[in-house]
C-alpha positions in Angstrom: -146.0 -192.9 -114.8 -143.0 -191.8 -116.9 -140.8 -190.0 -114.4 -138.2 -192.3 -113.1 -137.0 -189.5 -110.8 -139.4 -186.8 -109.7 -139.0 -183.4 -111.2 -140.0 -180.6 -109.0 -141.8 -177.8 -110.8 -143.2 -174.5 -109.6 -147.0 -174.3 -109.4 -147.0 -171.6 -112.2 -145.0 -174.0 -114.5 -147.4 -176.9 -113.7 -150.4 -174.8 -114.7 -148.6 -173.6 -117.9 -147.7 -177.1 -118.9 -151.1 -178.7 -118.7 -151.6 -180.5 -122.0 -155.4 -180.2 -121.6 -155.0 -176.4 -122.2 -153.2 -176.8 -125.5 -154.8 -176.2 -128.8 -153.8 -179.7 -129.9 -155.9 -181.2 -127.1 -158.8 -178.8 -127.3 -159.0 -179.4 -131.1 -159.0 -183.2 -130.6 -155.5 -184.0 -132.1 -154.0 -185.0 -128.8 -155.5 -187.5 -126.3 -154.2 -188.9 -123.0 -153.2 -192.6 -123.0 -156.2 -193.3 -120.8 -158.5 -191.7 -123.3 -156.9 -193.6 -126.1 -157.4 -196.9 -124.3 -161.1 -196.1 -123.8 -161.4 -195.3 -127.5 -159.6 -198.5 -128.6 -161.9 -200.6 -126.4 -165.0 -198.9 -127.7 -163.8 -199.8 -131.2 -163.6 -203.5 -130.3 -159.8 -203.7 -129.6 -159.4 -206.2 -126.8 -155.8 -207.1 -127.6 -153.6 -204.0 -127.2 -149.8 -204.0 -128.0 -147.7 -201.2 -126.5 -144.8 -199.9 -128.5 -142.0 -197.4 -127.9 -140.8 -195.5 -131.0 -137.2 -195.2 -129.9 -135.1 -192.5 -131.5 -131.8 -193.0 -129.5 -131.9 -189.4 -128.2 -133.1 -187.7 -125.0 -136.9 -188.0 -124.7 -137.3 -191.6 -125.9 -134.4 -192.6 -123.8 -136.2 -191.2 -120.8 -139.2 -193.4 -121.7 -137.0 -196.4 -122.3 -135.4 -196.1 -118.8 -138.9 -195.9 -117.3 -139.7 -199.2 -119.1 -136.5 -200.8 -117.7 -137.6 -199.6 -114.2 -141.0 -201.3 -114.8 -142.8 -197.9 -114.6 -144.3 -198.3 -118.1 -144.8 -201.5 -120.1 -143.8 -202.0 -123.8 -144.2 -205.1 -125.9 -141.7 -203.8 -128.5 -138.9 -201.2 -128.7 -138.3 -200.1 -132.2 -135.5 -197.9 -133.6 -135.8 -196.7 -137.2 -132.4 -195.9 -138.7 -132.8 -192.8 -140.9 -129.4 -193.4 -142.5 -128.3 -190.0 -141.4 -127.9 -190.0 -137.7 -124.5 -188.9 -136.3 -122.3 -191.7 -135.1 -122.9 -190.6 -131.5 -126.6 -191.4 -131.8 -125.7 -195.0 -132.9 -123.4 -195.2 -129.9 -126.3 -194.1 -127.7 -128.5 -196.8 -129.2 -125.8 -199.4 -128.5 -125.5 -198.1 -124.9 -129.3 -198.7 -124.3 -129.1 -202.1 -125.9 -126.3 -203.0 -123.5 -128.3 -201.5 -120.6 -131.3 -203.6 -121.5 -129.2 -206.7 -121.1 -127.8 -205.4 -117.8 -131.4 -204.8 -116.6 -132.4 -208.4 -117.7 -135.1 -206.9 -119.8 -136.4 -209.2 -122.6 -138.6 -206.9 -124.6 -137.9 -207.3 -128.4 -135.6 -204.5 -129.6 -136.2 -204.1 -133.3 -134.0 -202.0 -135.7 -135.7 -201.1 -139.0 -135.4 -198.7 -141.9 -137.5 -196.9 -144.6 -139.3 -199.6 -146.6 -138.1 -198.6 -150.1 -135.1 -196.4 -149.3 -133.0 -198.6 -147.0 -130.2 -196.0 -146.9 -132.6 -193.4 -145.6 -132.4 -189.7 -145.9 -129.0 -189.7 -147.6 -130.5 -191.9 -150.3 -133.5 -189.6 -150.6 -131.3 -186.5 -151.0 -129.0 -188.2 -153.6 -132.0 -189.6 -155.5 -133.6 -186.1 -155.5 -130.5 -184.4 -156.7 -129.3 -186.8 -159.3 -132.4 -188.6 -160.7 -135.9 -187.5 -161.7 -137.3 -188.2 -158.3 -139.5 -185.2 -157.2 -140.6 -185.9 -153.6 -138.7 -183.8 -151.1 -139.2 -184.6 -147.4 -137.1 -182.2 -145.2 -138.0 -178.9 -143.5 -135.3 -176.7 -145.0 -135.3 -172.9 -144.6 -136.0 -171.1 -147.9 -136.0 -167.8 -149.7 -138.8 -166.9 -152.0 -138.5 -165.2 -155.4 -141.3 -162.7 -155.9 -143.1 -161.9 -159.2 -140.7 -159.0 -159.6 -137.7 -161.3 -159.2 -136.8 -160.0 -155.8 -135.5 -162.6 -153.3 -137.1 -162.4 -149.9 -136.9 -164.6 -146.8 -139.5 -167.4 -146.5 -140.2 -169.9 -143.8 -139.7 -173.6 -143.5 -140.6 -176.3 -145.9 -143.0 -179.0 -144.6 -141.5 -181.4 -142.1 -142.2 -185.0 -143.4 -138.9 -186.7 -142.5 -139.8 -187.7 -139.0 -143.0 -189.3 -140.2 -141.6 -190.9 -143.3 -138.3 -192.1 -142.0 -139.0 -192.7 -138.3 -142.7 -193.1 -137.3 -144.0 -195.0 -140.4 -141.1 -197.5 -140.5 -141.6 -198.2 -136.8 -145.3 -198.9 -137.5 -144.5 -201.1 -140.4 -142.0 -203.1 -138.4 -144.5 -203.6 -135.6 -147.3 -204.6 -137.9 -145.0 -207.2 -139.5 -143.8 -208.6 -136.2 -147.3 -209.0 -134.8 -148.6 -210.6 -138.0 -145.7 -213.0 -137.9 -146.5 -214.0 -134.3 -150.1 -214.5 -135.2 -149.1 -216.7 -138.2 -150.4 -214.2 -140.8 -148.8 -213.2 -144.0 -147.7 -209.6 -144.3 -150.4 -209.0 -147.0 -153.2 -210.2 -144.7 -155.3 -207.7 -142.8 -154.7 -207.2 -139.1 -157.5 -208.9 -137.0 -160.1 -206.3 -136.0 -159.6 -206.9 -132.3 -155.9 -205.9 -132.4 -154.9 -202.4 -131.4 -151.4 -200.8 -131.1 -150.6 -197.9 -128.9 -147.3 -196.3 -129.9 -145.5 -193.9 -127.5 -143.7 -191.1 -129.2 -141.1 -189.1 -127.3 -142.3 -185.6 -128.2 -141.9 -183.3 -125.1 -144.2 -180.5 -124.1 -142.1 -177.9 -125.9 -142.7 -179.9 -129.1 -146.5 -180.2 -128.7 -147.0 -178.4 -132.1 -145.5 -181.5 -133.7 -148.4 -183.6 -132.7 -150.5 -184.4 -135.8 -153.1 -186.6 -134.2 -153.7 -189.6 -132.0 -154.5 -192.0 -134.8 -152.0 -193.1 -137.4 -152.7 -191.9 -140.9 -151.5 -195.2 -142.3 -153.3 -197.7 -140.0 -156.5 -196.8 -138.0 -155.7 -199.5 -135.4 -152.5 -197.7 -134.4 -152.9 -195.0 -131.8 -150.3 -192.4 -131.1 -149.6 -191.4 -127.5 -147.3 -188.7 -126.1 -146.6 -189.5 -122.4 -144.0 -186.7 -121.9 -146.5 -184.1 -123.1 -149.2 -185.7 -121.0 -146.9 -185.3 -117.9 -145.9 -181.7 -118.8 -142.2 -182.7 -119.3 -139.9 -180.6 -121.5 -136.8 -181.6 -123.5 -134.8 -180.0 -120.7 -136.4 -182.2 -118.1 -135.4 -185.3 -120.0 -131.9 -184.1 -120.5 -131.6 -183.2 -116.8 -132.9 -186.7 -115.8 -130.3 -188.4 -118.1 -127.5 -186.3 -116.9 -128.4 -186.8 -113.2 -128.2 -190.6 -113.8 -125.0 -190.5 -116.0 -126.8 -191.7 -119.1 -125.9 -190.4 -122.5 -127.9 -187.3 -123.2 -127.3 -186.1 -126.8 -130.4 -185.2 -128.8 -131.4 -187.4 -131.6 -131.3 -185.8 -135.1 -129.7 -186.2 -138.5 -126.3 -184.7 -139.0 -127.7 -182.2 -141.5 -130.8 -181.5 -139.5 -131.9 -177.8 -140.2 -133.0 -177.5 -136.6 -129.3 -177.5 -135.6 -128.4 -174.0 -134.4 -125.3 -172.0 -134.0 -123.6 -170.6 -130.9 -125.4 -170.3 -127.5 -128.8 -171.1 -129.0 -127.5 -174.4 -130.2 -125.9 -175.2 -126.9 -129.1 -174.3 -125.1 -131.2 -176.8 -127.0 -128.5 -179.4 -127.4 -128.4 -179.2 -131.2 -125.3 -177.5 -132.4 -123.8 -177.3 -135.9 -120.5 -176.8 -133.9 -121.0 -180.2 -132.3 -121.2 -181.8 -135.8 -118.2 -179.9 -137.0 -116.2 -180.9 -133.9 -117.2 -184.5 -133.5 -118.0 -185.6 -137.1 -116.2 -183.3 -139.6 -116.9 -185.6 -142.6 -120.6 -185.4 -141.7 -120.3 -181.6 -141.7 -118.7 -181.7 -145.2 -121.5 -184.0 -146.4 -124.1 -181.5 -145.1 -122.3 -178.7 -147.0 -122.4 -180.9 -150.1 -126.1 -181.5 -149.9 -126.7 -177.8 -149.1 -124.9 -176.7 -152.2 -126.3 -179.4 -154.5 -129.9 -178.7 -153.6 -129.7 -175.1 -154.5 -127.9 -176.0 -157.8 -130.6 -178.5 -158.8 -133.4 -176.1 -157.7 -131.9 -173.4 -160.0 -132.4 -175.7 -163.0 -136.1 -175.5 -162.8 -136.5 -179.2 -163.3 -137.7 -179.9 -159.8 -141.0 -179.0 -158.2 -139.1 -177.0 -155.5 -139.7 -173.4 -156.4 -138.1 -171.8 -153.3 -134.3 -171.5 -152.7 -133.3 -174.0 -149.9 -130.8 -173.6 -147.1 -129.7 -175.9 -144.3 -128.8 -173.0 -142.0 -131.4 -170.8 -140.4 -129.5 -167.7 -141.5 -130.4 -168.6 -145.1 -126.8 -168.5 -146.2 -124.8 -171.4 -147.6 -123.6 -173.6 -144.7 -120.0 -173.6 -146.0 -120.0 -169.8 -146.0 -121.4 -169.5 -142.5 -118.5 -171.7 -141.3 -116.0 -170.7 -144.0 -112.8 -171.2 -141.9 -113.9 -174.6 -140.6 -115.0 -175.7 -144.1 -111.8 -174.6 -145.8 -109.7 -176.5 -143.2 -111.8 -179.7 -143.2 -112.2 -179.8 -147.0 -108.4 -180.0 -147.5 -108.1 -182.7 -144.8 -110.8 -185.0 -146.2 -110.7 -184.8 -150.0 -110.2 -188.5 -150.5 -113.0 -189.5 -148.1 -115.5 -187.2 -149.7 -114.6 -188.3 -153.3 -115.0 -191.9 -152.3 -118.4 -191.2 -150.7 -119.7 -189.4 -153.8 -118.4 -192.1 -156.1 -120.1 -194.7 -153.9 -123.4 -192.9 -154.3 -123.1 -192.5 -158.1 -122.6 -196.2 -158.4 -125.5 -197.0 -156.1 -127.9 -194.7 -158.0 -126.9 -196.1 -161.3 -127.5 -199.6 -160.1 -130.7 -199.1 -158.2 -132.5 -196.5 -160.2 -130.9 -197.1 -163.6 -130.3 -193.3 -163.9 -126.9 -192.1 -164.8 -125.8 -189.7 -162.0 -124.9 -186.4 -163.7 
């Protein structure tokens, strides 16, 4: 049971939010936790570890509070730092760490990062822009160039950032911790009787994000989606947090392309305006990446053939918020120059590539 406080829904809503009616479930990509346990047992897993992949935002915070209230059991809580969360997300993580102490909860709370790019998505973007690195892992909006040279609106690039910078690092951290507790080296295989069920805080309105119930990296790691199973939406989790005076900002990176403008952004709790208002330097960094990616794409040296944009309007981010950008750029010249020089030095040292 995930709900700490009951959510009353109309019967029509209950019927509409039945996970068993979704294509993901009908096609076998989504399983209930009860079904996953049966599958794990049938595969000889008699020692099951339960893990919360904690993102610091609304849905996983809902699950974490359920754990603190002893409504769901976790053996580990793991937060993967993507290197690009707004400061308010780090503050929310700190809030929940403090609450854990207040609730006398002793579950190990692990903070981890991407295995090879410790500085996360900022490092990936800088590496992509200024070195010969070719792998791009963000779902940006794009325009296509037709055979006739006409520029037409496209869709979204593949979304790999959540898996690569959140879910996979969490899995790696848990594997390493369990092997350490079992007295195994990291290079040794996991005992065949070990299974891991990792709860991911996708809500019902995000059911299309489900890619399966078994990890692509480790077949003994099973992926569960308790909020989807209970028919809870993002709005339900936000409502629960607000009712209990818990922080309720949604987890995302400061340059997340799923940030929206105006009323739509407010409605889903992901606003560009919030980034501009609360973290102006982060907004300027997002504008920098937005401009630089189009510049490097135009050189033809990358495998990115479409023209990328951070904003859903497929216009440069700085132009969409021209007045705000002009004002903030003048105010934070030194901070931005220092940030860019820091990354040039980092790239030169780590990748032995002169940053152009």
